[in-house]
Structure formats: C-alpha cells, structure tokens
C-alpha positions, 0 to 999 in steps of 0.5 A, spaced: 559 513 551 553 510 548 552 503 548 549 499 542 548 492 541 544 488 536 537 485 537 535 478 535 533 478 528 526 478 526 522 471 527 518 470 521 513 465 520 514 459 515 509 454 512 510 447 509 511 447 501 505 445 498 505 438 494 506 437 487 499 436 483 499 429 480 497 432 473 496 438 469 490 443 472 486 449 470 484 455 474 480 461 473 485 465 476 492 464 478 496 469 482 504 469 482 507 472 488 506 472 495 508 479 497 503 485 499 499 486 493 499 478 491 496 477 498 491 483 498 488 480 492 488 473 494 485 475 500 480 479 496 478 474 492 477 469 498 473 474 502 468 474 495 468 466 495 472 466 488 477 460 488 484 462 486 491 459 486 497 463 489 504 461 487 510 463 491 517 461 491 519 462 498 515 459 504 515 465 508 513 473 508 518 478 508 525 477 507 529 473 511 535 477 514 532 484 511 529 490 514 522 491 516 521 494 509 515 498 508 512 501 514 506 506 513 499 504 511 494 509 509 487 510 511 485 507 504 489 501 505 487 500 512 479 501 510 481 495 505 484 491 510 477 492 515 473 490 509 478 484 508 478 482 516 485 484 518 485 491 520 484 489 528 490 485 528 494 491 524 491 496 529 493 492 535 500 491 533 501 497 529 502 505 531 497 509 529 498 517 527 496 523 524 501 528 525 507 530 521 512 535 523 517 537 518 524 541 520 529 545 517 535 545 521 532 546 528 526 550 526 519 547 525 517 549 518 511 545 516 506 541 520 499 537 518 494 533 522 491 528 517 485 527 522 482 533 521 479 532 514 477 525 516 470 521 517 473 514 517 473 509 522 480 508 521 486 512 523 490 516 517 496 512 518 498 506 521 506 504 522 507 497 522 513 492 519 511 490 512 512 482 514 506 483 519 501 485 514 503 480 509 503 475 515 496 477 517 493 476 510 496 469 510 492 467 516 486 470 514 486 467 507 487 460 511 482 462 515 477 463 509 479 457 506 477 459 499 484 461 495 490 455 495 497 458 497 502 454 494 509 455 498 515 453 494 512 453 488 516 458 483 514 460 476 519 458 471 516 460 464 509 462 461 506 461 455 500 467 453 494 464 449 488 467 447 484 464 452 489 465 458 496 463 459 500 456 460 504 456 466 510 452 468 512 451 475 518 448 479 517 445 486 522 441 491 519 435 488 519 436 481 515 440 476 508 441 473 504 445 468 498 449 470 493 453 465 490 459 468 484 463 464 487 470 468 494 470 470 496 476 475 503 478 476 504 480 483 512 478 483 515 484 484 520 489 482 524 484 478 518 480 475 520 474 471 514 475 467 515 482 465 522 479 462 519 473 459 514 478 455 519 483 453 516 489 456 519 495 457 518 498 464 522 505 463 526 504 469 530 510 471 535 509 477 536 515 482 543 518 485 539 519 491 541 514 496 539 513 504 541 508 510 535 505 513 536 504 521 531 500 525 533 501 532 530 501 539 532 505 545 531 507 552 527 513 550 520 515 548 519 519 542 513 523 539 508 518 536 508 522 529 512 523 523 518 527 523 522 529 517 528 534 517 530 537 510 537 539 512 538 535 519 544 539 522 546 531 525 546 529 518 551 534 515 545 538 513 541 532 509 534 529 510 532 525 515 525 521 516 523 518 523 517 514 524 515 509 530 513 502 528 511 496 532 515 492 537 518 499 540 522 499 534 524 506 530 525 507 523 530 512 521 532 514 514 538 518 513 540 521 506 547 519 504 552 524 500 553 521 493 560 519 494 559 516 501 561 509 501 554 505 503 558 499 507 561 505 511 555 509 512 551 502 514 556 500 519 553 500 527 559 505 529 557 510 524 550 509 525 551 510 532 554 517 531 548 519 527 544 517 533 548 520 538 548 527 534 541 526 534 539 524 540 544 525 545 550 521 548 547 518 553 542 514 549 542 506 549 541 503 543 539 496 540 540 496 533 534 491 529 537 492 522 541 497 518 542 498 511 543 502 505 538 503 499 538 506 492 532 506 489 529 506 482 522 507 479 519 504 473 512 504 470 509 499 465 505 502 459 500 497 460 498 493 466 494 488 462 497 484 456 491 479 454 489 475 460 495 477 464 495 483 469 500 486 472 499 489 480 504 492 485 511 493 484 511 488 477 507 494 474 510 500 477 515 502 482 515 509 485 521 512 490 519 511 497 517 518 499 510 519 502 508 511 502 506 511 495 509 504 494 506 499 497 499 502 498 499 503 491 500 496 490 494 494 495 489 499 492 491 495 485 489 489 488 482 492 491 481 495 484 482 488 480 479 483 485 471 485 484 472 486 477 475 479 477 469 476 481 464 479 477 467 476 470 468 470 474 460 470 476 458 472 470 455 479 472 459 482 467 463 481 461 471 481 460 471 488 458 470 490 465 477 488 466 479 493 461 477 499 467 483 496 471 488 499 466 484 505 465 483 507 473 490 504 476 495 506 470 493 514 472 493 513 479 500 510 478 503 515 474 500 521 478 504 517 484 510 517 480 509 525 478 508 526 486 514 522 488 519 525 483 517 532 485 519 530 492 525 527 490 528 534 487 526 538 493 530 533 498 536 532 493 536 538 488 540 537 482 541 544 479 543 551 482 536 553 480 533 548 484 538 549 490 536 556 490 528 555 490 529 550 496 532 555 500 527 560 498 521 556 500 524 554 507 526 561 508 519 563 507 516 558 511 520 560 517 516 566 517 509 566 512 504 560 513 502 561 505 509 557 504 509 552 509 505 547 504 510 548 499 515 545 503 515 537 500 518 532 505 513 527 502 506 528 500 503 522 504 499 517 500 492 518 499 486 514 495 487 516 487 480 518 484 479 515 477 478 519 471 472 519 467 471 515 460 472 508 458 468 502 461 466 505 467 465 512 464 463 516 470 470 515 473 470 514 481 471 518 488 473 514 494 468 513 499 471 513 506 469 508 512 463 512 515 461 509 522 453 507 521 448 504 526 443 498 525 436 498 526 437 495 533 442 500 535 449 496 534 454 499 530 456 498 523 460 502 517 461 502 510 466 497 510 463 492 514 456 493 510 461 492 503 464 485 507 457 483 508 455 484 501 460 480 498 462 482 491 455 486 490 455 494 490 451 497 495 445 502 493 444 507 498 437 510 498 436 517 501 429 520 503 423 518 499 428 516 493 425 510 489 430 504 490 433 501 484 431 494 481 435 489 486 440 485 482 444 479 483 450 485 483 447 490 487 444 490 494 439 496 496 440 499 503 435 504 505 438 510 509 433 510 515 430 504 515 435 498 513 441 502 516 441 509 520 445 515 519 444 519 526 449 524 525 448 525 517 455 524 516 454 519 510 449 523 507 454 529 507 460 525 505 456 522 499 453 529 497 446 526 498 441 531 498 434 530 498 431 524 494 438 521 492 441 514 490 448 513 491 451 507 488 458 505 492 462 500 488 465 493 491 471 497 492 468 503 496 468 508 490 462 512 487 461 515 481 464 522 480 
C-alpha cells in the first residue's frame, strides 16, 4: 500500500515594507508589480544604471500557500538572466534538460532534443520553481542598488496624463502620490490599471481543466520532459511530467469536464493516479496539489500613452510549451533597453513605439500556437477527434507524422517583423562562447553586460568599423575578441568583410 504525507510548505523570503515618502515624488520610470516580468525589467534597468521604482502590494515573491507556479525557463530567457547576472544561481538550483518524449498509451510517438540545434552557452531549458527565479532577481536588484523596491506599496489609482501618469499608492503607514514619466504595468492577469483604463483584454476561458501535483517520491526518473496524449493511468487523458528543484516533480493531469475539482485534487485521488502511473510501492510526499482552469487574453495595444503593459497584464496564453512566463521575461528584455536609450537621450520617445510593433506579434503568435495545442489535447468536435486519432496512428509507424503530434510546442525566441521604427525587424542572437585576446572565456551575453546599454558592432575581416558613438561599442573579431571555431561568424551569417550590429536585447537585423 502506498504511503503518502505532505511536505512542509515552501519557505518564501520576505522583505521589510518600504517607508512612506514624505512628499509627492517624480520618477522617470515606475513599475507596478513584483512578479516575473516586473522584476526582470527592474533588474534589466538596474544593470543598465537606470533608476526606477518598483511597487508591490506584498512583501515576498511567489504566492504563499500556492504551488510552484511556472517552472520551465527557455534558452532565450536563460540568456537574458546570464546578462543580468542571475543565471549561475538558476543553473545551480534548477534542473537543465533538452530532451522531450511524447507517448500515446504505452508507445513513444515523438521525441526531440533541443540541444542539437543550439550554439548557446545556456541549456535549452532549466526547470525551476518560479519563486526562486523571482527571489534571485530581487537579490540581484538589491546588489546593484539602482532600482528601489517598495514592498507593501499598493497602487490604488492612476491618472494618465500627456506627460506621464499620476499614481496614488497605499502603504501600512498611509497613502501618498507620485508622478511617473513612464508607468509600466506588470501587475499580472487581474491588472487594476487595465481595469481603470477600461481596456478590453478579449478574455477567453477554456473548458479544459487540469490538476497540478507537486510531489517528491523515492524513485529517480529521467531528467526529461515526458508527456502523454492519452495516458492509460489517467483515464486516457493527457499528463505532463517535469523534474524541478529540491527533488520535486511536477505532474499535471488533465481532468474530465464534469470532474469535481476538489475531489480530483484530494490527496487520496492524487495518490491513486500516482500509483497507477508509478506502481503501488512508491513512497509519496506531496508538496502541493490543486486544480487550475486557465484563460487567455491579449490587449490590442501594449502602449497607451506613457503607460506600458508587460507580461500577464498584456497577454495570457494557455500553459502549453512554457510560452507564458517566458514571453513576459522577453517583454521586459525588449522594453528595458529602449527605456534606457530614451532616458539617456540616445533616442527620442518614438523608439518606444517599437515595443508594440515587436512584442504584440510575438504574443499573438504564442497565443495561436498554444490554442492549436489545446485543440489537439482537448478536441472539441468529431472531426478534431478523428484528426488526432489519425495523427497518433500514423506517428506510431511513420516518421513524417511524428512532428504533427502536438503536446506543446516549446517556447522559442520570437523573430520581430520588419517595419515601423526599427524597419529591418530582428532575429535573436544566441549566447555564443568566445575568447578574449588573453585566452580567457567570454560570451555574447557577457559582452552585452559589459556594454551596458550600448549595442555591439561585430566587425569581421577587413571591414571598416562604423563610427563609434555613445550608443555603440565596436568589437573587431580576431583583435578585440576571438572566435577560434568560427561559431559566431556562422551564427551571425557573417561572410567576408561584414559588420553585424547586435542590439542590447541580443537581436540583430534580419
């Protein structure tokens, strides 16, 4: 008979409430919300030496008493964290992986290895409970000492103006008012700013429901992503299996539409599912169990005057392929350097229009991809059921059909379309390893960290270097930095005398 017990709750850090200011204040940049996107932006600005204030109504990261929440962090996000200085902690605490396997019943019908196409110093994915990511960002922000974190400071009301926004804030000691030139809403899925501005997020609720089970047990499983389209141990419904830090495993079980969430989430029923999957002799320690019923939404515009929306305040996608939190992290990566350039006077405010032009299509693409996955995992019509059965049957026998098995297309860095303020669009640049002239190791992200807010012009062969300006650092390949295996040249597509400019967010022109 299986024995199970509950582990102690996660111990989350807390920070003291910030004192209430003595008078009205003015700040160039105010961020509302200390979650994944808001903290990434705050850390990005701090890394660039740009002062800002972040307001958060709580005094901790994560959610007390809740699950580990997001867990899968994609290579582009990990490269951003490398530039911000938090990746070593993430790597050491989390679980790196690159292989995914998808099963139908007991048969493997699809497998991938994301490492095979990577030239980055970062792994394709690291699994780590979301509160650790946020915790490490807070520690880094405090270390840099540039951005002020105001815990227990809750936004009550905003007043948009032509030159920024006025903000009313409540604290345990009373209320105050501040003025922001640029107000960044990172307050999450239930954004009060979005509500106060009367913005339609075009919310769509999904009938598909799941039960999260975070669990430890006395058995070692493959450090890979395993998914089942129709698991025999879950009444022929889908299951995801992921390793996390602290020897915890995340198992997501798809529920029937008429299931009672409380019953499905009881430890007795969760234990029955786990023993059906892993055997009667498994020793269980539950960390957290709970149902979730997701929704998606997408704002028409991510910028309204001097108010910007990032992360879940701007868009929410279903959790297939880890395209939620990673998209918010990459929103911050896109907006941070543009705010820095405008604040420093290196560009006029029209540069900020490119945030909408680049990140809205990225969010829309992720929404489209995850909706397709949802229809594959939870067909809604006889035709969709027939199509899924046909794809799975073909995948058992034929290689060409295996890529059609859709258990979640994993998060990738979105390319940016041409047009607008940055007319050439953008393609992501991976964190290629390089050498310095003294033989020490470096990488693209380390060079961007050292460059501050500047773009980098990589000059190959005998190309004439561009005129160096305050916003551009020129590096001659073979002189200032070494590319002994030619991986940077190949990755950037540099042939002969070439100059490739890499933006501060590690994108280059198409």
